[in-house]
N, C-alpha and C positions, 0 to 999 in steps of 0.2 A: 701074377702070383707073388705073394709076399711071404717070405719065410722069416721066422724070428729065432734068434739064438739067444743064449743067456747074456752074452756080452755085446752083441751088436745086431743091427737089423740088416738084412740082405734083401735087396729087391731084384727079382728075376722077372724079366718080361720076355715073352716069346716074340718071334718075328711076326707072327700072325696078329698078335695084339697091337703091335706098332702100326701095322698096315691099316687096321680098323680105326685107330684113333685119328682124330683131326688135330691140326696144330692148335696149341693152347692159346697162343696170343694172336689176336687179329687186330686190325687197325681200329675196329669199332670198340674193342674192349681195352685197348692200350691206354694206360693212364700215364700221362707225362708229368713227372714231378716238376714243380715250379712253372708249369705252363699256365696255371690259372692266374690271370692278371685282373685285379680289381683295383678300385680307387685307393684302398687302404692296405696295399701289400706291405710286407715287412720292410723291403728296401726303401719304399717311398717314405715310410714312417721314420726310418733311420736318417734319410736325407733331410727331412723336415727338422728332426732334432738337431742335426749338425748345423743347419742354417740358423736355428734359433740360438745356438751357443757359439756362433762364429765370432771371431775377434779379428777385425781387419786393422792392420797397422799401416799407416801412410807415413813414410819417412823420407827425409831429404838427405842425400849423400853428395859430397863434393868429390869428384874423381880427378884424374890427372888434368893438368893445365887449368884448374879452377872451374871445370864444367860441372854443372849441377844435374842430378838425376833424381827423380821421384820414384821410390820403390813402394809397391803396394803388396803386402803379404797377408795370408790368412784365408785364402779361398780353398775349399775342400774339393770342389768339382773342377776338373781340368777344362772341360768343354765350356762351362759357364765362365771360367776365368778368361779364356781366350775370346769369348764373345764380348765380355765387358771391356777387355783391353782394346778390341777393335772399335767399339763404340766410343770409348774414352779418347782414343787417338783421333777419331773422326770429329768429335764435338770440340775437343780442345784445339785441334789442328797442330799436333806435334807428332814426332816419331817415337817409336818405342817397340817393345817386344813383350811377349808373355811366354816364359819358360821357367823350369825348375820351381814351380809353385809360386812365382811372383810375377808381377807386372812392373816393367821398368819403362818410365817415360822420360824423355829428354827435357830437361828444364825443371824449374820449381813450380809445381802445379798442385801443391797440397790443398789449398782452399778450393780450387776447381774440382779436384777429385772428391773431396768431402761433400761438396754440394751435389755432384753427380751421383754419388752413392746414396745420398739421402733421397734424391728423386727416384732412384731405383727401388726404394723401399727398405733399405737397411736402416735399422734403428741407430740413433745418434750414440747410444751407449756402447754399441759394438764397433764403433770407429774410433781409433786412437791415432791422433796426429802427433808426430814427434818432430 
């Protein structure tokens, strides 16, 4: 039973009406937001746009005692960066790490890193060697 007032609506339901009604939501009728996954979902489109506009910087640093390290910055996806770091270390045969949004390799490997990224499909325009 619904009663209306001039200023607000008041809903009054008797106990007998509650017992008669079935639960409104069931697993069949439940709609999960963001549960629909198709090939062109919004997140996938954003990731593709980020990859298209990515700017990778390969830079040489000289640290204490004259040791050289190669820093690679500009990756947006942490998991992808870690997998690329693992493959780089394996193919070049050097030590290094991937954290804080950059890959650090021991030694001067700027040319090898550039060639590796080109074979992975990154365009030459998006790779900057310093």
